[in-house]
Steps between C-alpha positions, in 0.01 A plus 500: 500500500623851417541764770510874436550777758540871429388845613348718233212715388195381311484669160123458473203320646514117485285348223309175552428292189322170443652248258267243336192655661201267530700180454637237738847651442398849618796670667548845655815705442596830667744720308687803632836676469738634761783752472811431708785748552844346462716499811846650514647846464463548126244736354409579142557845348207670675605393852244221535582135550428269206172307522422143395143399413358154568181367341344246737225242448340308785286198409212309658354565843779742589408721205171615651663559840776712343257706297288563809778576748762682293402861537654752266728645766833684473711208623445129545713203609444216257581138597381181336603147582 
């Protein structure tokens, strides 16, 4: 199983989608992106630290929970196991 831990900012509200709606294979997926500042002393030309963006998809029962509980807040700790 993959594990991912980071501290970042949500770039938008999480989106909940249904795959194969109305069938026995119906599955929920929650999609969202986070922006994470790089650590270290380096900055880019305008004095800000470089930012990496991560597109995240959460599947199944966890998808609905993430969509419901991830508020669009300035900062969020993200950990999945």
